[in-house]
PDB file of N, CA, C and O in Angstrom:
ATOM      1  N   MET A   1       0.829  -1.197   0.000  1.00  0.00           N
ATOM      2  CA  MET A   1       0.000   0.000   0.000  1.00  0.00           C
ATOM      3  C   MET A   1       0.869   1.256   0.000  1.00  0.00           C
ATOM      4  O   MET A   1       0.524   2.240  -0.654  1.00  0.00           O
ATOM      5  N   GLY A   2       1.987   1.237   0.721  1.00  0.00           N
ATOM      6  CA  GLY A   2       2.856   2.401   0.800  1.00  0.00           C
ATOM      7  C   GLY A   2       3.465   2.757  -0.537  1.00  0.00           C
ATOM      8  O   GLY A   2       3.619   3.937  -0.855  1.00  0.00           O
ATOM      9  N   SER A   3       3.820   1.741  -1.336  1.00  0.00           N
ATOM     10  CA  SER A   3       4.417   2.023  -2.637  1.00  0.00           C
ATOM     11  C   SER A   3       3.384   2.601  -3.602  1.00  0.00           C
ATOM     12  O   SER A   3       3.737   3.385  -4.484  1.00  0.00           O
ATOM     13  N   LYS A   4       2.116   2.226  -3.449  1.00  0.00           N
ATOM     14  CA  LYS A   4       1.063   2.789  -4.294  1.00  0.00           C
ATOM     15  C   LYS A   4       0.854   4.267  -3.985  1.00  0.00           C
ATOM     16  O   LYS A   4       0.591   5.063  -4.887  1.00  0.00           O
ATOM     17  N   VAL A   5       0.969   4.625  -2.734  1.00  0.00           N
ATOM     18  CA  VAL A   5       0.821   6.027  -2.335  1.00  0.00           C
ATOM     19  C   VAL A   5       1.972   6.852  -2.902  1.00  0.00           C
ATOM     20  O   VAL A   5       1.762   7.936  -3.446  1.00  0.00           O
ATOM     21  N   ILE A   6       3.184   6.331  -2.769  1.00  0.00           N
ATOM     22  CA  ILE A   6       4.354   7.047  -3.291  1.00  0.00           C
ATOM     23  C   ILE A   6       4.253   7.178  -4.805  1.00  0.00           C
ATOM     24  O   ILE A   6       4.522   8.247  -5.353  1.00  0.00           O
ATOM     25  N   LEU A   7       3.868   6.103  -5.485  1.00  0.00           N
ATOM     26  CA  LEU A   7       3.697   6.148  -6.934  1.00  0.00           C
ATOM     27  C   LEU A   7       2.617   7.161  -7.320  1.00  0.00           C
ATOM     28  O   LEU A   7       2.771   7.883  -8.305  1.00  0.00           O
ATOM     29  N   GLY A   8       1.533   7.218  -6.557  1.00  0.00           N
ATOM     30  CA  GLY A   8       0.471   8.189  -6.809  1.00  0.00           C
ATOM     31  C   GLY A   8       0.957   9.618  -6.650  1.00  0.00           C
ATOM     32  O   GLY A   8       0.598  10.495  -7.436  1.00  0.00           O
ATOM     33  N   ILE A   9       1.774   9.852  -5.632  1.00  0.00           N
ATOM     34  CA  ILE A   9       2.329  11.193  -5.413  1.00  0.00           C
ATOM     35  C   ILE A   9       3.255  11.579  -6.559  1.00  0.00           C
ATOM     36  O   ILE A   9       3.207  12.709  -7.046  1.00  0.00           O
ATOM     37  N   ILE A  10       4.093  10.646  -6.988  1.00  0.00           N
ATOM     38  CA  ILE A  10       5.016  10.919  -8.095  1.00  0.00           C
ATOM     39  C   ILE A  10       4.240  11.207  -9.379  1.00  0.00           C
ATOM     40  O   ILE A  10       4.564  12.151 -10.100  1.00  0.00           O
ATOM     41  N   LEU A  11       3.235  10.411  -9.662  1.00  0.00           N
ATOM     42  CA  LEU A  11       2.425  10.637 -10.864  1.00  0.00           C
ATOM     43  C   LEU A  11       1.673  11.967 -10.794  1.00  0.00           C
ATOM     44  O   LEU A  11       1.551  12.664 -11.802  1.00  0.00           O
ATOM     45  N   ALA A  12       1.175  12.317  -9.622  1.00  0.00           N
ATOM     46  CA  ALA A  12       0.494  13.604  -9.452  1.00  0.00           C
ATOM     47  C   ALA A  12       1.466  14.761  -9.680  1.00  0.00           C
ATOM     48  O   ALA A  12       1.096  15.774 -10.273  1.00  0.00           O
ATOM     49  N   TYR A  13       2.709  14.613  -9.209  1.00  0.00           N
ATOM     50  CA  TYR A  13       3.719  15.657  -9.405  1.00  0.00           C
ATOM     51  C   TYR A  13       4.064  15.803 -10.886  1.00  0.00           C
ATOM     52  O   TYR A  13       4.207  16.920 -11.384  1.00  0.00           O
ATOM     53  N   ILE A  14       4.198  14.687 -11.584  1.00  0.00           N
ATOM     54  CA  ILE A  14       4.488  14.736 -13.019  1.00  0.00           C
ATOM     55  C   ILE A  14       3.331  15.396 -13.764  1.00  0.00           C
ATOM     56  O   ILE A  14       3.552  16.225 -14.647  1.00  0.00           O
ATOM     57  N   LEU A  15       2.115  15.037 -13.414  1.00  0.00           N
ATOM     58  CA  LEU A  15       0.939  15.652 -14.035  1.00  0.00           C
ATOM     59  C   LEU A  15       0.897  17.153 -13.752  1.00  0.00           C
ATOM     60  O   LEU A  15       0.619  17.946 -14.652  1.00  0.00           O
ATOM     61  N   LEU A  16       1.167  17.542 -12.522  1.00  0.00           N
ATOM     62  CA  LEU A  16       1.207  18.961 -12.157  1.00  0.00           C
ATOM     63  C   LEU A  16       2.284  19.694 -12.951  1.00  0.00           C
ATOM     64  O   LEU A  16       2.071  20.823 -13.392  1.00  0.00           O
ATOM     65  N   SER A  17       3.435  19.058 -13.134  1.00  0.00           N
ATOM     66  CA  SER A  17       4.513  19.675 -13.909  1.00  0.00           C
ATOM     67  C   SER A  17       4.072  19.934 -15.341  1.00  0.00           C
ATOM     68  O   SER A  17       4.376  20.989 -15.898  1.00  0.00           O
ATOM     69  N   PHE A  18       3.362  18.989 -15.945  1.00  0.00           N
ATOM     70  CA  PHE A  18       2.885  19.189 -17.311  1.00  0.00           C
ATOM     71  C   PHE A  18       1.772  20.232 -17.377  1.00  0.00           C
ATOM     72  O   PHE A  18       1.658  20.945 -18.374  1.00  0.00           O
ATOM     73  N   ILE A  19       0.966  20.331 -16.353  1.00  0.00           N
ATOM     74  CA  ILE A  19      -0.076  21.363 -16.311  1.00  0.00           C
ATOM     75  C   ILE A  19       0.555  22.749 -16.184  1.00  0.00           C
ATOM     76  O   ILE A  19       0.089  23.706 -16.802  1.00  0.00           O
ATOM     77  N   LEU A  20       1.612  22.853 -15.382  1.00  0.00           N
ATOM     78  CA  LEU A  20       2.278  24.138 -15.164  1.00  0.00           C
ATOM     79  C   LEU A  20       3.262  24.504 -16.276  1.00  0.00           C
ATOM     80  O   LEU A  20       3.750  25.633 -16.318  1.00  0.00           O
ATOM     81  N   LEU A  21       3.556  23.574 -17.165  1.00  0.00           N
ATOM     82  CA  LEU A  21       4.545  23.806 -18.218  1.00  0.00           C
ATOM     83  C   LEU A  21       4.265  25.055 -19.055  1.00  0.00           C
ATOM     84  O   LEU A  21       5.189  25.844 -19.250  1.00  0.00           O
ATOM     85  N   PRO A  22       3.046  25.287 -19.565  1.00  0.00           N
ATOM     86  CA  PRO A  22       2.822  26.503 -20.361  1.00  0.00           C
ATOM     87  C   PRO A  22       3.049  27.791 -19.563  1.00  0.00           C
ATOM     88  O   PRO A  22       3.549  28.778 -20.100  1.00  0.00           O
ATOM     89  N   ILE A  23       2.686  27.775 -18.307  1.00  0.00           N
ATOM     90  CA  ILE A  23       2.872  28.957 -17.459  1.00  0.00           C
ATOM     91  C   ILE A  23       4.357  29.226 -17.253  1.00  0.00           C
ATOM     92  O   ILE A  23       4.812  30.362 -17.386  1.00  0.00           O
ATOM     93  N   GLN A  24       5.103  28.190 -16.932  1.00  0.00           N
ATOM     94  CA  GLN A  24       6.535  28.351 -16.697  1.00  0.00           C
ATOM     95  C   GLN A  24       7.272  28.687 -17.990  1.00  0.00           C
ATOM     96  O   GLN A  24       8.269  29.410 -17.960  1.00  0.00           O
ATOM     97  N   TYR A  25       6.796  28.174 -19.122  1.00  0.00           N
ATOM     98  CA  TYR A  25       7.417  28.509 -20.405  1.00  0.00           C
ATOM     99  C   TYR A  25       7.284  30.003 -20.676  1.00  0.00           C
ATOM    100  O   TYR A  25       8.247  30.654 -21.082  1.00  0.00           O
ATOM    101  N   ARG A  26       6.082  30.546 -20.449  1.00  0.00           N
ATOM    102  CA  ARG A  26       5.889  31.994 -20.638  1.00  0.00           C
ATOM    103  C   ARG A  26       6.756  32.792 -19.671  1.00  0.00           C
ATOM    104  O   ARG A  26       7.266  33.856 -20.020  1.00  0.00           O
ATOM    105  N   TYR A  27       6.920  32.277 -18.454  1.00  0.00           N
ATOM    106  CA  TYR A  27       7.754  32.952 -17.464  1.00  0.00           C
ATOM    107  C   TYR A  27       9.209  32.980 -17.930  1.00  0.00           C
ATOM    108  O   TYR A  27       9.861  34.021 -17.846  1.00  0.00           O
ATOM    109  N   ILE A  28       9.717  31.869 -18.411  1.00  0.00           N
ATOM    110  CA  ILE A  28      11.105  31.812 -18.876  1.00  0.00           C
ATOM    111  C   ILE A  28      11.288  32.692 -20.106  1.00  0.00           C
ATOM    112  O   ILE A  28      12.314  33.358 -20.243  1.00  0.00           O
ATOM    113  N   LYS A  29      10.311  32.703 -20.994  1.00  0.00           N
ATOM    114  CA  LYS A  29      10.368  33.571 -22.167  1.00  0.00           C
ATOM    115  C   LYS A  29      10.445  35.040 -21.742  1.00  0.00           C
ATOM    116  O   LYS A  29      11.218  35.815 -22.306  1.00  0.00           O
ATOM    117  N   GLU A  30       9.648  35.412 -20.754  1.00  0.00           N
ATOM    118  CA  GLU A  30       9.669  36.787 -20.233  1.00  0.00           C
ATOM    119  C   GLU A  30      11.002  37.100 -19.557  1.00  0.00           C
ATOM    120  O   GLU A  30      11.508  38.217 -19.674  1.00  0.00           O
ATOM    121  N   LEU A  31      11.575  36.123 -18.850  1.00  0.00           N
ATOM    122  CA  LEU A  31      12.887  36.328 -18.228  1.00  0.00           C
ATOM    123  C   LEU A  31      13.949  36.635 -19.275  1.00  0.00           C
ATOM    124  O   LEU A  31      14.807  37.492 -19.061  1.00  0.00           O
ATOM    125  N   LYS A  32      13.894  35.941 -20.400  1.00  0.00           N
ATOM    126  CA  LYS A  32      14.863  36.190 -21.479  1.00  0.00           C
ATOM    127  C   LYS A  32      14.686  37.598 -22.033  1.00  0.00           C
ATOM    128  O   LYS A  32      15.669  38.272 -22.341  1.00  0.00           O
ATOM    129  N   GLU A  33      13.439  38.046 -22.160  1.00  0.00           N
ATOM    130  CA  GLU A  33      13.181  39.411 -22.629  1.00  0.00           C
ATOM    131  C   GLU A  33      13.694  40.434 -21.612  1.00  0.00           C
ATOM    132  O   GLU A  33      14.271  41.456 -21.986  1.00  0.00           O
ATOM    133  N   MET A  34      13.478  40.152 -20.332  1.00  0.00           N
ATOM    134  CA  MET A  34      13.966  41.052 -19.289  1.00  0.00           C
ATOM    135  C   MET A  34      15.490  41.110 -19.294  1.00  0.00           C
ATOM    136  O   MET A  34      16.073  42.160 -19.025  1.00  0.00           O
ATOM    137  N   ASP A  35      16.132  39.993 -19.598  1.00  0.00           N
ATOM    138  CA  ASP A  35      17.590  39.962 -19.651  1.00  0.00           C
ATOM    139  C   ASP A  35      18.100  40.832 -20.801  1.00  0.00           C
ATOM    140  O   ASP A  35      19.108  41.524 -20.657  1.00  0.00           O
ATOM    141  N   LYS A  36      17.405  40.796 -21.940  1.00  0.00           N
ATOM    142  CA  LYS A  36      17.777  41.671 -23.062  1.00  0.00           C
ATOM    143  C   LYS A  36      17.618  43.135 -22.663  1.00  0.00           C
ATOM    144  O   LYS A  36      18.468  43.966 -22.980  1.00  0.00           O
ATOM    145  N   GLU A  37      16.525  43.446 -21.966  1.00  0.00           N
ATOM    146  CA  GLU A  37      16.271  44.814 -21.502  1.00  0.00           C
ATOM    147  C   GLU A  37      17.353  45.258 -20.521  1.00  0.00           C
ATOM    148  O   GLU A  37      17.844  46.385 -20.591  1.00  0.00           O
ATOM    149  N   ARG A  38      17.717  44.364 -19.608  1.00  0.00           N
ATOM    150  CA  ARG A  38      18.750  44.669 -18.617  1.00  0.00           C
ATOM    151  C   ARG A  38      20.080  44.965 -19.298  1.00  0.00           C
ATOM    152  O   ARG A  38      20.775  45.911 -18.930  1.00  0.00           O
ATOM    153  N   LYS A  39      20.430  44.157 -20.289  1.00  0.00           N
ATOM    154  CA  LYS A  39      21.688  44.368 -21.008  1.00  0.00           C
ATOM    155  C   LYS A  39      21.659  45.674 -21.787  1.00  0.00           C
ATOM    156  O   LYS A  39      22.676  46.361 -21.881  1.00  0.00           O
ATOM    157  N   ALA A  40      20.495  46.027 -22.351  1.00  0.00           N
ATOM    158  CA  ALA A  40      20.369  47.285 -23.084  1.00  0.00           C
ATOM    159  C   ALA A  40      20.544  48.482 -22.153  1.00  0.00           C
ATOM    160  O   ALA A  40      21.066  49.519 -22.563  1.00  0.00           O
ATOM    161  N   LEU A  41      20.107  48.338 -20.899  1.00  0.00           N
ATOM    162  CA  LEU A  41      20.271  49.415 -19.920  1.00  0.00           C
ATOM    163  C   LEU A  41      21.681  49.457 -19.349  1.00  0.00           C
ATOM    164  O   LEU A  41      22.064  50.438 -18.711  1.00  0.00           O
ATOM    165  N   GLY A  42      22.451  48.409 -19.571  1.00  0.00           N
ATOM    166  CA  GLY A  42      23.814  48.355 -19.057  1.00  0.00           C
ATOM    167  C   GLY A  42      23.888  48.085 -17.567  1.00  0.00           C
ATOM    168  O   GLY A  42      24.844  48.500 -16.911  1.00  0.00           O
ATOM    169  N   LEU A  43      22.890  47.393 -17.020  1.00  0.00           N
ATOM    170  CA  LEU A  43      22.858  47.097 -15.589  1.00  0.00           C
ATOM    171  C   LEU A  43      23.310  45.667 -15.333  1.00  0.00           C
ATOM    172  O   LEU A  43      23.121  44.780 -16.165  1.00  0.00           O
ATOM    173  N   SER A  44      23.910  45.460 -14.167  1.00  0.00           N
ATOM    174  CA  SER A  44      24.208  44.090 -13.754  1.00  0.00           C
ATOM    175  C   SER A  44      22.902  43.450 -13.291  1.00  0.00           C
ATOM    176  O   SER A  44      21.903  44.136 -13.074  1.00  0.00           O
ATOM    177  N   GLN A  45      22.925  42.142 -13.145  1.00  0.00           N
ATOM    178  CA  GLN A  45      21.710  41.449 -12.715  1.00  0.00           C
ATOM    179  C   GLN A  45      21.292  41.905 -11.322  1.00  0.00           C
ATOM    180  O   GLN A  45      20.102  42.082 -11.061  1.00  0.00           O
ATOM    181  N   ASN A  46      22.259  42.096 -10.424  1.00  0.00           N
ATOM    182  CA  ASN A  46      21.938  42.568  -9.074  1.00  0.00           C
ATOM    183  C   ASN A  46      21.302  43.950  -9.106  1.00  0.00           C
ATOM    184  O   ASN A  46      20.305  44.193  -8.425  1.00  0.00           O
ATOM    185  N   GLU A  47      21.871  44.856  -9.892  1.00  0.00           N
ATOM    186  CA  GLU A  47      21.319  46.207  -9.986  1.00  0.00           C
ATOM    187  C   GLU A  47      19.895  46.178 -10.546  1.00  0.00           C
ATOM    188  O   GLU A  47      19.019  46.908 -10.081  1.00  0.00           O
ATOM    189  N   TYR A  48      19.682  45.338 -11.534  1.00  0.00           N
ATOM    190  CA  TYR A  48      18.355  45.244 -12.153  1.00  0.00           C
ATOM    191  C   TYR A  48      17.319  44.748 -11.151  1.00  0.00           C
ATOM    192  O   TYR A  48      16.215  45.288 -11.076  1.00  0.00           O
ATOM    193  N   TYR A  49      17.674  43.717 -10.378  1.00  0.00           N
ATOM    194  CA  TYR A  49      16.727  43.180  -9.403  1.00  0.00           C
ATOM    195  C   TYR A  49      16.528  44.134  -8.224  1.00  0.00           C
ATOM    196  O   TYR A  49      15.452  44.152  -7.627  1.00  0.00           O
ATOM    197  N   GLU A  50      17.534  44.917  -7.882  1.00  0.00           N
ATOM    198  CA  GLU A  50      17.375  45.900  -6.806  1.00  0.00           C
ATOM    199  C   GLU A  50      16.403  47.002  -7.208  1.00  0.00           C
ATOM    200  O   GLU A  50      15.690  47.540  -6.360  1.00  0.00           O
ATOM    201  N   LYS A  51      16.367  47.342  -8.494  1.00  0.00           N
ATOM    202  CA  LYS A  51      15.460  48.392  -8.967  1.00  0.00           C
ATOM    203  C   LYS A  51      14.042  47.867  -9.196  1.00  0.00           C
ATOM    204  O   LYS A  51      13.115  48.644  -9.423  1.00  0.00           O
ATOM    205  N   MET A  52      13.883  46.557  -9.137  1.00  0.00           N
ATOM    206  CA  MET A  52      12.582  45.933  -9.352  1.00  0.00           C
ATOM    207  C   MET A  52      11.677  46.200  -8.148  1.00  0.00           C
ATOM    208  O   MET A  52      12.153  46.326  -7.020  1.00  0.00           O
ATOM    209  N   SER A  53      10.380  46.282  -8.396  1.00  0.00           N
ATOM    210  CA  SER A  53       9.441  46.492  -7.293  1.00  0.00           C
ATOM    211  C   SER A  53       9.415  45.255  -6.397  1.00  0.00           C
ATOM    212  O   SER A  53       9.766  44.154  -6.822  1.00  0.00           O
ATOM    213  N   PHE A  54       8.996  45.459  -5.158  1.00  0.00           N
ATOM    214  CA  PHE A  54       8.949  44.360  -4.189  1.00  0.00           C
ATOM    215  C   PHE A  54       8.038  43.240  -4.675  1.00  0.00           C
ATOM    216  O   PHE A  54       8.355  42.062  -4.512  1.00  0.00           O
ATOM    217  N   GLU A  55       6.907  43.606  -5.270  1.00  0.00           N
ATOM    218  CA  GLU A  55       5.951  42.608  -5.738  1.00  0.00           C
ATOM    219  C   GLU A  55       6.562  41.725  -6.819  1.00  0.00           C
ATOM    220  O   GLU A  55       6.437  40.502  -6.774  1.00  0.00           O
ATOM    221  N   ASN A  56       7.229  42.356  -7.797  1.00  0.00           N
ATOM    222  CA  ASN A  56       7.874  41.580  -8.859  1.00  0.00           C
ATOM    223  C   ASN A  56       8.996  40.711  -8.312  1.00  0.00           C
ATOM    224  O   ASN A  56       9.181  39.574  -8.744  1.00  0.00           O
ATOM    225  N   GLU A  57       9.733  41.250  -7.371  1.00  0.00           N
ATOM    226  CA  GLU A  57      10.816  40.483  -6.748  1.00  0.00           C
ATOM    227  C   GLU A  57      10.265  39.224  -6.075  1.00  0.00           C
ATOM    228  O   GLU A  57      10.847  38.146  -6.201  1.00  0.00           O
ATOM    229  N   GLN A  58       9.150  39.360  -5.365  1.00  0.00           N
ATOM    230  CA  GLN A  58       8.538  38.214  -4.693  1.00  0.00           C
ATOM    231  C   GLN A  58       7.972  37.205  -5.692  1.00  0.00           C
ATOM    232  O   GLN A  58       8.048  35.997  -5.465  1.00  0.00           O
ATOM    233  N   LEU A  59       7.410  37.694  -6.790  1.00  0.00           N
ATOM    234  CA  LEU A  59       6.915  36.785  -7.824  1.00  0.00           C
ATOM    235  C   LEU A  59       8.051  35.959  -8.418  1.00  0.00           C
ATOM    236  O   LEU A  59       7.907  34.756  -8.635  1.00  0.00           O
ATOM    237  N   HIS A  60       9.177  36.610  -8.678  1.00  0.00           N
ATOM    238  CA  HIS A  60      10.338  35.891  -9.213  1.00  0.00           C
ATOM    239  C   HIS A  60      10.869  34.886  -8.204  1.00  0.00           C
ATOM    240  O   HIS A  60      11.208  33.758  -8.563  1.00  0.00           O
ATOM    241  N   PHE A  61      10.941  35.287  -6.958  1.00  0.00           N
ATOM    242  CA  PHE A  61      11.437  34.382  -5.918  1.00  0.00           C
ATOM    243  C   PHE A  61      10.551  33.147  -5.814  1.00  0.00           C
ATOM    244  O   PHE A  61      11.055  32.028  -5.719  1.00  0.00           O
ATOM    245  N   ASN A  62       9.237  33.342  -5.833  1.00  0.00           N
ATOM    246  CA  ASN A  62       8.308  32.218  -5.714  1.00  0.00           C
ATOM    247  C   ASN A  62       8.371  31.313  -6.941  1.00  0.00           C
ATOM    248  O   ASN A  62       8.369  30.089  -6.811  1.00  0.00           O
ATOM    249  N   ALA A  63       8.427  31.906  -8.123  1.00  0.00           N
ATOM    250  CA  ALA A  63       8.450  31.107  -9.348  1.00  0.00           C
ATOM    251  C   ALA A  63       9.747  30.327  -9.496  1.00  0.00           C
ATOM    252  O   ALA A  63       9.753  29.247 -10.086  1.00  0.00           O
ATOM    253  N   GLN A  64      10.841  30.857  -8.972  1.00  0.00           N
ATOM    254  CA  GLN A  64      12.128  30.183  -9.106  1.00  0.00           C
ATOM    255  C   GLN A  64      12.424  29.249  -7.947  1.00  0.00           C
ATOM    256  O   GLN A  64      13.151  28.271  -8.120  1.00  0.00           O
ATOM    257  N   GLY A  65      11.885  29.521  -6.781  1.00  0.00           N
ATOM    258  CA  GLY A  65      12.281  28.763  -5.606  1.00  0.00           C
ATOM    259  C   GLY A  65      11.262  27.780  -5.069  1.00  0.00           C
ATOM    260  O   GLY A  65      11.568  27.023  -4.148  1.00  0.00           O
ATOM    261  N   ASN A  66      10.061  27.771  -5.620  1.00  0.00           N
ATOM    262  CA  ASN A  66       9.025  26.879  -5.122  1.00  0.00           C
ATOM    263  C   ASN A  66       9.292  25.452  -5.600  1.00  0.00           C
ATOM    264  O   ASN A  66       9.408  25.227  -6.805  1.00  0.00           O
ATOM    265  N   PRO A  67       9.394  24.480  -4.686  1.00  0.00           N
ATOM    266  CA  PRO A  67       9.687  23.096  -5.086  1.00  0.00           C
ATOM    267  C   PRO A  67       8.636  22.488  -6.024  1.00  0.00           C
ATOM    268  O   PRO A  67       8.945  21.568  -6.780  1.00  0.00           O
ATOM    269  N   LEU A  68       7.404  22.993  -5.980  1.00  0.00           N
ATOM    270  CA  LEU A  68       6.381  22.481  -6.888  1.00  0.00           C
ATOM    271  C   LEU A  68       6.685  22.812  -8.346  1.00  0.00           C
ATOM    272  O   LEU A  68       6.226  22.116  -9.252  1.00  0.00           O
ATOM    273  N   PHE A  69       7.455  23.869  -8.571  1.00  0.00           N
ATOM    274  CA  PHE A  69       7.729  24.319  -9.931  1.00  0.00           C
ATOM    275  C   PHE A  69       9.010  23.738 -10.517  1.00  0.00           C
ATOM    276  O   PHE A  69       9.301  23.994 -11.685  1.00  0.00           O
ATOM    277  N   ILE A  70       9.781  22.973  -9.766  1.00  0.00           N
ATOM    278  CA  ILE A  70      11.073  22.489 -10.254  1.00  0.00           C
ATOM    279  C   ILE A  70      10.910  21.660 -11.530  1.00  0.00           C
ATOM    280  O   ILE A  70      11.615  21.892 -12.512  1.00  0.00           O
ATOM    281  N   GLY A  71       9.999  20.709 -11.521  1.00  0.00           N
ATOM    282  CA  GLY A  71       9.789  19.879 -12.713  1.00  0.00           C
ATOM    283  C   GLY A  71       9.347  20.700 -13.907  1.00  0.00           C
ATOM    284  O   GLY A  71       9.867  20.529 -15.009  1.00  0.00           O
ATOM    285  N   ALA A  72       8.391  21.591 -13.695  1.00  0.00           N
ATOM    286  CA  ALA A  72       7.898  22.441 -14.782  1.00  0.00           C
ATOM    287  C   ALA A  72       8.985  23.397 -15.261  1.00  0.00           C
ATOM    288  O   ALA A  72       9.080  23.667 -16.458  1.00  0.00           O
ATOM    289  N   ASN A  73       9.810  23.915 -14.342  1.00  0.00           N
ATOM    290  CA  ASN A  73      10.908  24.803 -14.733  1.00  0.00           C
ATOM    291  C   ASN A  73      11.916  24.080 -15.614  1.00  0.00           C
ATOM    292  O   ASN A  73      12.365  24.622 -16.624  1.00  0.00           O
ATOM    293  N   ILE A  74      12.269  22.863 -15.237  1.00  0.00           N
ATOM    294  CA  ILE A  74      13.233  22.091 -16.028  1.00  0.00           C
ATOM    295  C   ILE A  74      12.665  21.804 -17.415  1.00  0.00           C
ATOM    296  O   ILE A  74      13.345  22.003 -18.422  1.00  0.00           O
ATOM    297  N   LEU A  75      11.425  21.340 -17.465  1.00  0.00           N
ATOM    298  CA  LEU A  75      10.801  21.048 -18.759  1.00  0.00           C
ATOM    299  C   LEU A  75      10.665  22.307 -19.617  1.00  0.00           C
ATOM    300  O   LEU A  75      10.933  22.268 -20.818  1.00  0.00           O
ATOM    301  N   ALA A  76      10.255  23.414 -19.012  1.00  0.00           N
ATOM    302  CA  ALA A  76      10.087  24.664 -19.758  1.00  0.00           C
ATOM    303  C   ALA A  76      11.426  25.184 -20.266  1.00  0.00           C
ATOM    304  O   ALA A  76      11.506  25.698 -21.382  1.00  0.00           O
ATOM    305  N   THR A  77      12.473  25.057 -19.464  1.00  0.00           N
ATOM    306  CA  THR A  77      13.801  25.491 -19.897  1.00  0.00           C
ATOM    307  C   THR A  77      14.280  24.656 -21.073  1.00  0.00           C
ATOM    308  O   THR A  77      14.799  25.197 -22.050  1.00  0.00           O
ATOM    309  N   LEU A  78      14.110  23.347 -20.988  1.00  0.00           N
ATOM    310  CA  LEU A  78      14.507  22.471 -22.093  1.00  0.00           C
ATOM    311  C   LEU A  78      13.711  22.791 -23.355  1.00  0.00           C
ATOM    312  O   LEU A  78      14.270  22.833 -24.450  1.00  0.00           O
ATOM    313  N   LEU A  79      12.415  23.016 -23.204  1.00  0.00           N
ATOM    314  CA  LEU A  79      11.572  23.357 -24.343  1.00  0.00           C
ATOM    315  C   LEU A  79      11.985  24.694 -24.946  1.00  0.00           C
ATOM    316  O   LEU A  79      12.040  24.825 -26.169  1.00  0.00           O
ATOM    317  N   TYR A  80      12.274  25.682 -24.117  1.00  0.00           N
ATOM    318  CA  TYR A  80      12.693  26.997 -24.610  1.00  0.00           C
ATOM    319  C   TYR A  80      14.006  26.888 -25.378  1.00  0.00           C
ATOM    320  O   TYR A  80      14.140  27.443 -26.468  1.00  0.00           O
ATOM    321  N   LYS A  81      14.976  26.169 -24.806  1.00  0.00           N
ATOM    322  CA  LYS A  81      16.270  26.012 -25.481  1.00  0.00           C
ATOM    323  C   LYS A  81      16.122  25.257 -26.793  1.00  0.00           C
ATOM    324  O   LYS A  81      16.815  25.562 -27.764  1.00  0.00           O
ATOM    325  N   TRP A  82      15.231  24.277 -26.834  1.00  0.00           N
ATOM    326  CA  TRP A  82      15.019  23.512 -28.054  1.00  0.00           C
ATOM    327  C   TRP A  82      14.372  24.380 -29.132  1.00  0.00           C
ATOM    328  O   TRP A  82      14.742  24.295 -30.304  1.00  0.00           O
ATOM    329  N   ARG A  83      13.409  25.214 -28.740  1.00  0.00           N
ATOM    330  CA  ARG A  83      12.715  26.072 -29.702  1.00  0.00           C
ATOM    331  C   ARG A  83      13.560  27.249 -30.162  1.00  0.00           C
ATOM    332  O   ARG A  83      13.352  27.758 -31.263  1.00  0.00           O
ATOM    333  N   HIS A  84      14.504  27.691 -29.348  1.00  0.00           N
ATOM    334  CA  HIS A  84      15.297  28.876 -29.670  1.00  0.00           C
ATOM    335  C   HIS A  84      16.759  28.526 -29.904  1.00  0.00           C
ATOM    336  O   HIS A  84      17.650  29.242 -29.446  1.00  0.00           O
ATOM    337  N   LYS A  85      17.011  27.438 -30.609  1.00  0.00           N
ATOM    338  CA  LYS A  85      18.392  27.077 -30.946  1.00  0.00           C
ATOM    339  C   LYS A  85      18.955  28.131 -31.877  1.00  0.00           C
ATOM    340  O   LYS A  85      18.250  28.669 -32.731  1.00  0.00           O
ATOM    341  N   LYS A  86      20.235  28.417 -31.700  1.00  0.00           N
ATOM    342  CA  LYS A  86      20.877  29.405 -32.585  1.00  0.00           C
ATOM    343  C   LYS A  86      21.713  28.709 -33.615  1.00  0.00           C
ATOM    344  O   LYS A  86      22.334  29.364 -34.453  1.00  0.00           O
TER     345      LYS A  86
END
């Protein structure tokens, strides 16, 4: 019974990762755009994040640091790199 519960949790996490994939993909795409903007302004990453509003800073922290998003972040990053090969 214990292995069925663990398997159910793993499958639920994989399903959640695929559900969150489009959201995280858009987030990573926006991060790349923000990085271009930051470079155009000539700011370091620290300077750019210091000038960011508290709300945006917290959104970035949650999207990057929440353990629920790790699977979706990895998949979205791989998908972004695959779609934007140079």
